[in-house]
Backbone as a printed PyTorch tensor [residue, N CA C, xyz], in Angstrom:
tensor([[[ 29.1610,  83.9480,  -7.0110],
         [ 30.1980,  84.6260,  -7.7530],
         [ 30.0120,  84.3390,  -9.2410]],

        [[ 30.0980,  85.3900, -10.0580],
         [ 29.9140,  85.2590, -11.5050],
         [ 31.1280,  84.5750, -12.1240]],

        [[ 30.9070,  83.7600, -13.1640],
         [ 32.0470,  83.1230, -13.8220],
         [ 32.9500,  84.1670, -14.4580]],

        [[ 34.2420,  83.9080, -14.4280],
         [ 35.2110,  84.8070, -15.0290],
         [ 35.0950,  84.7180, -16.5460]],

        [[ 35.0520,  85.8600, -17.2490],
         [ 34.9480,  85.7930, -18.7090],
         [ 36.1920,  85.1460, -19.2980]],

        [[ 35.9960,  84.4570, -20.4020],
         [ 37.1120,  83.8080, -21.0880],
         [ 37.9620,  84.8580, -21.7830]],

        [[ 39.2450,  84.6820, -21.7500],
         [ 40.1830,  85.6340, -22.3290],
         [ 40.6430,  85.1100, -23.6870]],

        [[ 39.9710,  85.5490, -24.7460],
         [ 40.2690,  85.0830, -26.0980],
         [ 41.6960,  85.4460, -26.5060]],

        [[ 42.1420,  86.6440, -26.1610],
         [ 43.4940,  87.0620, -26.5040],
         [ 44.5400,  86.1570, -25.8780]],

        [[ 44.3660,  85.7960, -24.6000],
         [ 45.3090,  84.9080, -23.9300],
         [ 45.2710,  83.5160, -24.5490]],

        [[ 44.0710,  83.0560, -24.8760],
         [ 43.9310,  81.7230, -25.4650],
         [ 44.6350,  81.6470, -26.8110]],

        [[ 44.5190,  82.6990, -27.6080],
         [ 45.1610,  82.6980, -28.9250],
         [ 46.6360,  83.0730, -28.8460]],

        [[ 47.0180,  83.8190, -27.8330],
         [ 48.3920,  84.2990, -27.7180],
         [ 49.3000,  83.3140, -27.0290]],

        [[ 49.4780,  82.1390, -27.5970],
         [ 50.4040,  81.1710, -27.0370],
         [ 49.7230,  80.0300, -26.3100]],

        [[ 48.4550,  80.1380, -26.0380],
         [ 47.7390,  79.0740, -25.3500],
         [ 47.2400,  78.0160, -26.3240]],

        [[ 47.1140,  78.3660, -27.5830],
         [ 46.6260,  77.4090, -28.5720],
         [ 47.4410,  77.4700, -29.8430]],

        [[ 47.6200,  76.3350, -30.4710],
         [ 48.3330,  76.2410, -31.7400],
         [ 47.3030,  75.9610, -32.8230]],

        [[ 47.3790,  76.6880, -33.9190],
         [ 46.4340,  76.4720, -35.0160],
         [ 46.7930,  75.1900, -35.7570]],

        [[ 45.7850,  74.3430, -35.9730],
         [ 45.9530,  73.0760, -36.6870],
         [ 44.9670,  73.0750, -37.8460]],

        [[ 45.4740,  72.9390, -39.0650],
         [ 44.6350,  72.8830, -40.2630],
         [ 44.4930,  71.4280, -40.6780]],

        [[ 43.2600,  70.9260, -40.7070],
         [ 43.0140,  69.5290, -41.0560],
         [ 42.7970,  69.3810, -42.5580]],

        [[ 42.9050,  68.1450, -43.0320],
         [ 42.7540,  67.8720, -44.4630],
         [ 41.3570,  68.1810, -44.9730]],

        [[ 40.3640,  68.1890, -44.0800],
         [ 38.9910,  68.4700, -44.5130],
         [ 38.7360,  69.9660, -44.6900]],

        [[ 39.7750,  70.7910, -44.4890],
         [ 39.6470,  72.2310, -44.6800],
         [ 39.2960,  73.0040, -43.4180]],

        [[ 38.9660,  72.2980, -42.3510],
         [ 38.6310,  72.9740, -41.1000],
         [ 39.8970,  73.2440, -40.3030]],

        [[ 39.8780,  74.3370, -39.5460],
         [ 41.0180,  74.7090, -38.7160],
         [ 40.5890,  74.8070, -37.2610]],

        [[ 41.5020,  74.4340, -36.3850],
         [ 41.2290,  74.4050, -34.9490],
         [ 42.3970,  75.0190, -34.1950]],

        [[ 42.1120,  75.5460, -33.0130],
         [ 43.1560,  75.8940, -32.0650],
         [ 43.2040,  74.7620, -31.0520]],

        [[ 44.4110,  74.3300, -30.7180],
         [ 44.6040,  73.2240, -29.7880],
         [ 45.5600,  73.6970, -28.6990]],

        [[ 45.1250,  73.5640, -27.4480],
         [ 45.9940,  73.9480, -26.3420],
         [ 47.0850,  72.9130, -26.1560]],

        [[ 48.2080,  73.3030, -25.5590],
         [ 49.2500,  72.3130, -25.2640],
         [ 48.7100,  71.2390, -24.3140]],

        [[ 49.1960,  70.0040, -24.4290],
         [ 48.7480,  68.9540, -23.5090],
         [ 49.0450,  69.3440, -22.0630]],

        [[ 48.0820,  69.1010, -21.1980],
         [ 48.2590,  69.4120, -19.7810],
         [ 47.3820,  68.4860, -18.9530]],

        [[ 47.6960,  68.3370, -17.6700],
         [ 46.8430,  67.5300, -16.8020],
         [ 45.4990,  68.2250, -16.5980]],

        [[ 44.4490,  67.4650, -16.5910],
         [ 43.1120,  68.0110, -16.4100],
         [ 42.8850,  68.4150, -14.9600]],

        [[ 42.3330,  69.6110, -14.7660],
         [ 41.9970,  70.0780, -13.4200],
         [ 40.5670,  69.6840, -13.0500]],

        [[ 39.7490,  69.4320, -14.0520],
         [ 38.3540,  69.0550, -13.8500],
         [ 38.1050,  67.7080, -14.5180]],

        [[ 36.9030,  67.2380, -14.4090],
         [ 36.4990,  66.0210, -15.1090],
         [ 35.6990,  66.4400, -16.3430]],

        [[ 36.0990,  65.9320, -17.4950],
         [ 35.4340,  66.2220, -18.7620],
         [ 35.0600,  64.9080, -19.4340]],

        [[ 34.1960,  64.9950, -20.4470],
         [ 33.8760,  63.8470, -21.2860],
         [ 34.4700,  64.1260, -22.6570]],

        [[ 35.3070,  63.2230, -23.1150],
         [ 35.9860,  63.3680, -24.3970],
         [ 34.9820,  63.1850, -25.5370]],

        [[ 34.8840,  64.1480, -26.4790],
         [ 33.9730,  63.9730, -27.6160],
         [ 34.4470,  62.9130, -28.5960]],

        [[ 35.7130,  62.5310, -28.5290],
         [ 36.2380,  61.5230, -29.4410],
         [ 35.8070,  60.1140, -29.0970]],

        [[ 35.8500,  59.7820, -27.7890],
         [ 35.5380,  58.4080, -27.3810],
         [ 34.3570,  58.3100, -26.4220]],

        [[ 33.9180,  59.4470, -25.9000],
         [ 32.7880,  59.4470, -24.9700],
         [ 33.1470,  59.0500, -23.5510]],

        [[ 34.4430,  58.7700, -23.3020],
         [ 34.8710,  58.3690, -21.9560],
         [ 35.2830,  59.6030, -21.1530]],

        [[ 35.3030,  59.4250, -19.8680],
         [ 35.6560,  60.4990, -18.9570],
         [ 37.1610,  60.7930, -19.0020]],

        [[ 37.4960,  62.0800, -18.9300],
         [ 38.8770,  62.5070, -18.7360],
         [ 38.9530,  62.9070, -17.2710]],

        [[ 39.5810,  62.0830, -16.4710],
         [ 39.6300,  62.3300, -15.0390],
         [ 40.6660,  63.3730, -14.6570]],

        [[ 40.5570,  63.8640, -13.4540],
         [ 41.5420,  64.8200, -12.9450],
         [ 42.9440,  64.2210, -13.0430]],

        [[ 43.8750,  64.9990, -13.5380],
         [ 45.2540,  64.5590, -13.6500],
         [ 45.5900,  63.8640, -14.9570]],

        [[ 44.5750,  63.4390, -15.7370],
         [ 44.8470,  62.8170, -17.0340],
         [ 45.2340,  63.8980, -18.0460]],

        [[ 46.1280,  63.5540, -18.9600],
         [ 46.5460,  64.5020, -19.9840],
         [ 45.3980,  64.7220, -20.9670]],

        [[ 45.1620,  65.9910, -21.2970],
         [ 44.0920,  66.3610, -22.2140],
         [ 44.5090,  67.5940, -22.9940]],

        [[ 43.7770,  67.8780, -24.0610],
         [ 43.9420,  69.1230, -24.8140],
         [ 42.5720,  69.7740, -24.9430]],

        [[ 42.5450,  71.0890, -24.9350],
         [ 41.3180,  71.8380, -25.2060],
         [ 41.3720,  72.2490, -26.6720]],

        [[ 40.2520,  72.1060, -27.3660],
         [ 40.1930,  72.3370, -28.8060],
         [ 38.9940,  73.2240, -29.1200]],

        [[ 39.2160,  74.2420, -29.9790],
         [ 38.1130,  75.0830, -30.4120],
         [ 38.3450,  75.5120, -31.8520]],

        [[ 37.2490,  75.7970, -32.5630],
         [ 37.3210,  76.1450, -33.9830],
         [ 38.0840,  77.4400, -34.1900]],

        [[ 38.9460,  77.4670, -35.1940],
         [ 39.7160,  78.6670, -35.5020],
         [ 38.8880,  79.6710, -36.2960]],

        [[ 38.0080,  79.1860, -37.1450],
         [ 37.2450,  80.0530, -38.0460],
         [ 35.7480,  79.8930, -37.8290]],

        [[ 35.3130,  80.0650, -36.6020],
         [ 33.9010,  79.8880, -36.2710],
         [ 33.0530,  81.0100, -36.8710]],

        [[ 31.9230,  80.6570, -37.4360],
         [ 30.9930,  81.6570, -37.9590],
         [ 30.4160,  82.5220, -36.8390]],

        [[ 30.4630,  82.0030, -35.6220],
         [ 29.9110,  82.7220, -34.4820],
         [ 30.9210,  83.6570, -33.8340]],

        [[ 32.1540,  83.6730, -34.3240],
         [ 33.1860,  84.5390, -33.7850],
         [ 34.0930,  83.8210, -32.8120]],

        [[ 35.2260,  84.4440, -32.5390],
         [ 36.2460,  83.8380, -31.7130],
         [ 35.8270,  83.5920, -30.2820]],

        [[ 35.1000,  84.5420, -29.6870],
         [ 34.6900,  84.3800, -28.2870],
         [ 33.7310,  83.1950, -28.1490]],

        [[ 32.7840,  83.0640, -29.0740],
         [ 31.8510,  81.9300, -29.0360],
         [ 32.5880,  80.6160, -29.2420]],

        [[ 33.5530,  80.6020, -30.1580],
         [ 34.3260,  79.3840, -30.4060],
         [ 35.0590,  78.9610, -29.1490]],

        [[ 35.6490,  79.9250, -28.4580],
         [ 36.3720,  79.6070, -27.2320],
         [ 35.4250,  79.0780, -26.1620]],

        [[ 34.2540,  79.6560, -26.0660],
         [ 33.2650,  79.1950, -25.0910],
         [ 32.7660,  77.7870, -25.4070]],

        [[ 32.8030,  77.4060, -26.6840],
         [ 32.3360,  76.0890, -27.1150],
         [ 33.4650,  75.0610, -27.1970]],

        [[ 34.6440,  75.4080, -26.6920],
         [ 35.7780,  74.4810, -26.7680],
         [ 35.4490,  73.1860, -26.0440]],

        [[ 36.1220,  72.1320, -26.4600],
         [ 35.9340,  70.8150, -25.8650],
         [ 37.2840,  70.2600, -25.4560]],

        [[ 37.2780,  69.4500, -24.4320],
         [ 38.4880,  68.8130, -23.9140],
         [ 38.5170,  67.3710, -24.4180]],

        [[ 39.6480,  66.9800, -24.9960],
         [ 39.8310,  65.6690, -25.6080],
         [ 40.9870,  64.9470, -24.9350]],

        [[ 40.9190,  63.6110, -24.9040],
         [ 42.1230,  62.8350, -24.6160],
         [ 43.1030,  63.1570, -25.7430]],

        [[ 44.3670,  63.2600, -25.4430],
         [ 45.3510,  63.5860, -26.4680],
         [ 45.3310,  62.5610, -27.6000]],

        [[ 45.2550,  61.2810, -27.2680],
         [ 45.2330,  60.2290, -28.2930],
         [ 43.9770,  60.3270, -29.1650]],

        [[ 42.8460,  60.6350, -28.5780],
         [ 41.5990,  60.7640, -29.3470],
         [ 41.6870,  61.9340, -30.3190]],

        [[ 42.2530,  63.0720, -29.8530],
         [ 42.4030,  64.2200, -30.7440],
         [ 43.3300,  63.8730, -31.9040]],

        [[ 44.4290,  63.1780, -31.6120],
         [ 45.3620,  62.8090, -32.6850],
         [ 44.6970,  61.9090, -33.6980]],

        [[ 43.8500,  60.9790, -33.2660],
         [ 43.1170,  60.1140, -34.1990],
         [ 42.1430,  60.9390, -35.0370]],

        [[ 41.4470,  61.8710, -34.4190],
         [ 40.4770,  62.7090, -35.1130],
         [ 41.1650,  63.6050, -36.1430]],

        [[ 42.3410,  64.1280, -35.7860],
         [ 43.0240,  65.1060, -36.6310],
         [ 43.7630,  64.4920, -37.8190]],

        [[ 43.8030,  63.1710, -37.9020],
         [ 44.4820,  62.5270, -39.0400],
         [ 43.7440,  62.7010, -40.3130]]])
């Protein structure tokens, strides 16, 4: 079965909040939710296990376009994202 295409409109329409960082970069951040899969957090390199709270993050102003940015999103521990976004 082919993977379901990502829905950029749904992701931007209430699924992500735009966050502008002090370094001038902007990101969309999904609301915190329990993880359905196992991911590796880019902030700390540790595993985000099933059921742990995480956020999905993707660039708001990607040079590659919105669909590519969404496809390149990463899942972070909420605390790691908050440390990164300071």
